[in-house]
N, C-alpha and C positions, 0 to 999 in steps of 0.2 A: 402569619403563622401557619394558615393554611397553604400558602405556596411553598413553604419549608417543608410541611409534610408531603406534598406534591412531588417535590425535588427528591426527598429521601427515598420514596416510592419507586421512582424512575430510576436513580441511582442504583438501587437494590435489584431492580429488575435488570438494567445493564451489567451488574455483576453476575448474576444467575445466567443470563445469556453467554456472557463471555466463558464461563466456568463449563457451561455446555459444549460451547465450540471447542474449548480446550480439550476436554473429554470426549471428543466424537471418535467414533471407531476407526482404527487405522485399516488400511489395505495390509493383507497378509499375503505371504508365498511361502509355501511348504514344499520340502524335500525330504526323502527318506535318507538314512545314514547307515548305509550297510556296513561300514567299518565298525560303528558302535555296537551294530547287532551283532556281529561277528566276534567281537570282545567277549560275548557271553554266551557263545555257541561251544561249549565244552563236553567232550565225551568222558571225562573220569574226574571224580572228586566233586567238586561244586558244578552242578549241571544244571540248575534253574533255581530262581527264587521271586518273591515279588517284593514289594516295598520300593528299593531301589532310590535312597536318597544319598545325595552328596555333599561333603564338607571338605574344602581344602584344608589340608594340614601344614603345607607349606607351598612355595610357589608352584612348583612341579609335582606336588604330590596331592593325590585327591583320595579321600576316604570314602567307600561305598558301604551303606547300611541297608541290610536285607531283612525281610521277615522270614516266614516259612521257607525252608530252603530244602531242595533236593540235593543229596549227597551220595553218590556212588558211580555208577556206570550208564553209560547209554550204548546200548546195541540194536542196530537196526532200528534206529529211531524211537526206541522205547527205553523207559528207566528198567533196569534190572539191578539186582544186588544193591539196592538203594534204600535209604533212610530219609526222613523228612525231619530237620532240625528247626526249631522255632525262630532262630535268628543266627546270622552270620554276618561277617564284614569282608571287605576287600581292600587292598591298597592299589592303586593305579600310579605308576611312574609316568611322569609326562601328561600333557593334556591333549595330546594326538593319539588316540588308540592305535596300537600295533602288536603283533604277535609278542608274547612275553612280558606286556607291559604291566600285567595285573596279578596280584597274588591273593589267594581266598585263605580265609581264617574262619575255623570253627574252635569249639572249645572242647572241654572234658567233662564227662559225666562224673559224681562221685565214686563210681567205679573204674574210672579211668579210661572209659570207652570215648570213641569221638560223640561230640554232642553239640548242643548250642553254645555260641560264643560268650552268651551271658545268661544269668539265671537271677530271678528275684532275691533280693537281700533277705527277705522273710521266709524263702523256701517255698512259697506258694504257688502254683501254676506256671506260667512262663511269660516271657517277655517279648514285645514285638519292638523293634526300634524304630522310632521316628526320625525327626530332624535332629540336628545338632548344629554347634557354632564353638568358634574359639574366642575366648575372652581372657584377656590378662594372663596369658600364658597356661589356660587350662581348656581342655576340650570338654564341652557339655554335650550331653545326650539326653534326648527325651525318649522315654519309654513307656509303654502301655503295659499293663499286666492283666494277663487273661487266665482264666480258668475253665475247665470243660464243665458242660452241665449235661453231656450225654456220652454213653460209651462208645467207643469205635465200633463199626465204622461212621457212625453217625457222626455229624459235623458241628453239634451244639458247643457254643461257647458263650462266655460273656466277659465283658471287661469290668474289672473287679478294683482298679486302681491306676495310678501314673506316677513315674519315678523320674527323677533328675540324675542322671549318671555324671559323675566328674572324673576326669582322667588327668593327672598331673604330667605323665611321662609319654604323652602319646606319640611322640617322635621316636620311641623305642619300639621293637618290634612289638606287634599287638598280643603276642603271647606273654609278653612281660608286664603289660598295662597294669597300674595299681588303679583300680575301678571302685570308687566310692559313690554309694547310691544314698538318696534322700527321697522319701515320699512326699511327692507335691500334695499339700493340704487343700489346694482349690480343685473342685470337681464334685460331680455326684454320678453314682453309678446304680442307680436303680434300673427301672424299666426304660427311662429316657436318660440317656448319658451326656454330661457334660464333660468335657477334657480340654486340656491346653497341651501343646506340643506338636500340632499338626506340621508347622514351620516357625522359625525364628528369623528374624530379619533385623540387622543391627543398622540404625540410622542414627549418627551423631551420639549422644551421650546415652539415648534409649535402646534398648534391645525389645522389639515388639515380639510377642509370643501369640501364636494364632491357634485358634482351637474351633471346636463344634459344640454346639447344643442342639436338641433334637425334639421333635414330637414324634410319637408312635401312634399312628392311625391305623387300625385294622391290621396290624402286623408291619407295616411299612414305616420305615425309619426315615424321615425329612429331616434332613441336617441344614444347619444354618451356621455361618461363619460368626466367631465372636473373638475379641481381641484383648490381649493383656498387653502390660508394659512393666520393664523394671529397669533402674539404672543400669547401664552395661557394666557397671563396677561392682553390682550388686545382685547378680541373676539368682544366685542361690539363697540370697536372703528374702524368703516368701513374705515376710512382713512389709516388703517395699513394693510388692507387686501391685499395680493399680489396673482397673478393668474400665474398657471404654463404654460410656452410657451416654447416649444423648448428647454429644458434643463435650462431655466432660469425662474425667477419670475418677473412678471410684474405688475406694478400699474393699468393696463388697462383690466378691464373683458372681454371685446370684443376680446382680444388677447388670451384667455383661449385656450390651446391646446387640440383637440379632441383626448382622451387617447385610446379608442378602441368603435366600434359601439356595437348596439344590446342590450345595457344596457336598465333598465325601470327606472322610476322616483325614485322609491325605490329599495335600494339596501344596502349592508353591506360592510365594509372593515376593516378587523382585523389582527392582526398579530398571526401567529402559531408559538410559540415558539419551539416546537419540530422538526419543518421543517426549522426555520429561514427564514420563507417566509411570505409575506403578501397575504390574499386571498380576493377576491371580489366574493360575492353571489348574484346571481340576477335572475329575472325569463326572460328567454329568449323570446325575443320579436319576434322572427320568428317561434318558436313552444310552444304553450302555455301551454303545460303541462310539459316543461321542467325546472327543477331546475339547472342553470348553474353556474361555477366558472371559475375564472382565476387566476393565480399566478404570483408573482412579487417579485423581490429582495428589491425593495423600495416603499414607500406609492404612488410615481407618476408612478411607472412602471420601464421600459416596461412591459406590461402586456402579458402573454402567450397566447396560443390559448385555447379556450373554451373548458371545461371539462364538460361532462354532469354528475351530482351527482345523480340526482332522475327523475323520470317521474312520476307524481301525478297521482294515480290510479283512482280518482274521475272523471278525463277527460274521462274514458271509460263509464261512466254512460249514456252518451248521446252527441249528437253533439253541444249542446248549453252550455256545461259545460266547463269553462276555469279555468286555475289556474294563479295566479299573486302574486305581493308583496312578494317574496322569499327574505328573508334576514337571515344573522346570527345573532346569540345571544352570543358573546363571555362572557358577564358577567354572564351568568347562566350555562356555559360549565365548566366542572368538570376538564378537563384535557389539557394540552398543546398540545394535537395529535387530538383534537376533536372539533367539532362545533356543538351546537344545532341551527337547522334552521327551520323557520316556513315559511308557505305560506298560501294561501287563495284560497279556491276552490269555484267557484260562477259559477252563470247560466245568460247567456244574455237574457233570458226570465225572467221577473220579478214576473210572477206568479209561476214559477217553484221555486225560490227563497222563496217566502212566504209559499209554501205549503212542503218545504224539509228543515227543521231547521238544519240539517246536514251540509247543505253549508253556507257560509259566517262565518264561523269559524276558527280561527288558527288551523291548523294542525301541527305537529312536526315530525322532524327526527333528529338523531345524526350520522353524518359523522365521522369516525375516518379514519385519514390519516397517511400513511408510504410511506417512501422512498424506502422500501423493498418490491416488488411486492408479496413475498412469504408470508407476514404477513396479 
């Protein structure tokens, strides 16, 4: 009996060592993508935004989802005659960026003026669009509902809920979309927020819904990755959602396990076929110029130590420049060993953002991964 226990112990140790070896950190090679940068360097209409999620609508049609958006004109590198809308979208034709390949869409206010593309179904606050997916002929969009807590020009706001949008005619012009909204019942929105919809990943018969929960210490929000799943055939049936906890799946969202700290509200999770590993890409909450990644053998982890992929050079322009909203775009990445990543450079000073239109636009890099350090 004692020999069997020793054998079991050594077998378990061997499995752990093998898993550790399989999850070792790959070598990375980074290059800028000026063609994609140029796609969003516009002088009229849509002139800048953050967010920048992508969803493939068809083989050569990409949907872009944006948060707060500049809409107006750019003269002498400054925003003029411009408004800020809380969300917009764009449709890219073809997977290779070129002039004329993208068209931007805003919406209409109740008075008929140009405004946000989507508004909350209950009429309160506004929406920031997070990630989305196509399932069974429907486009699903995850959206975060926001309300203001301070009068302009102050920037106070709070998250008050999350919604799941459903579009059955997503191949029509976005101006004609039929958008149905359901409030997502899972989440908490007090001082420390728990939400789902940061990213969605389809694997087999499951759709994995990533999110964040947080601690608030001395005003600093330290966020952790959490994970839910639902049958791919029943994403909108919230009673079928399950939440990952301790190697099991629970029907109680409050039991969702914290998978690792330091993540941002927006991030991406994708599968790198060349490495047979999953990668999460996010903006490092502790170093605001750092695009970070972690690797795992399963969608739920365990996630390895963070790796710095890139330090955004815009942060060197001044102490008030920050980079955030880093995420991967597997659906526009061309090879199984690469990932196109976007991030946003912005200023904590509003006047700087107004006077420098180079800020508040998606910036792009391509990262090549290899298990061979010599490559």
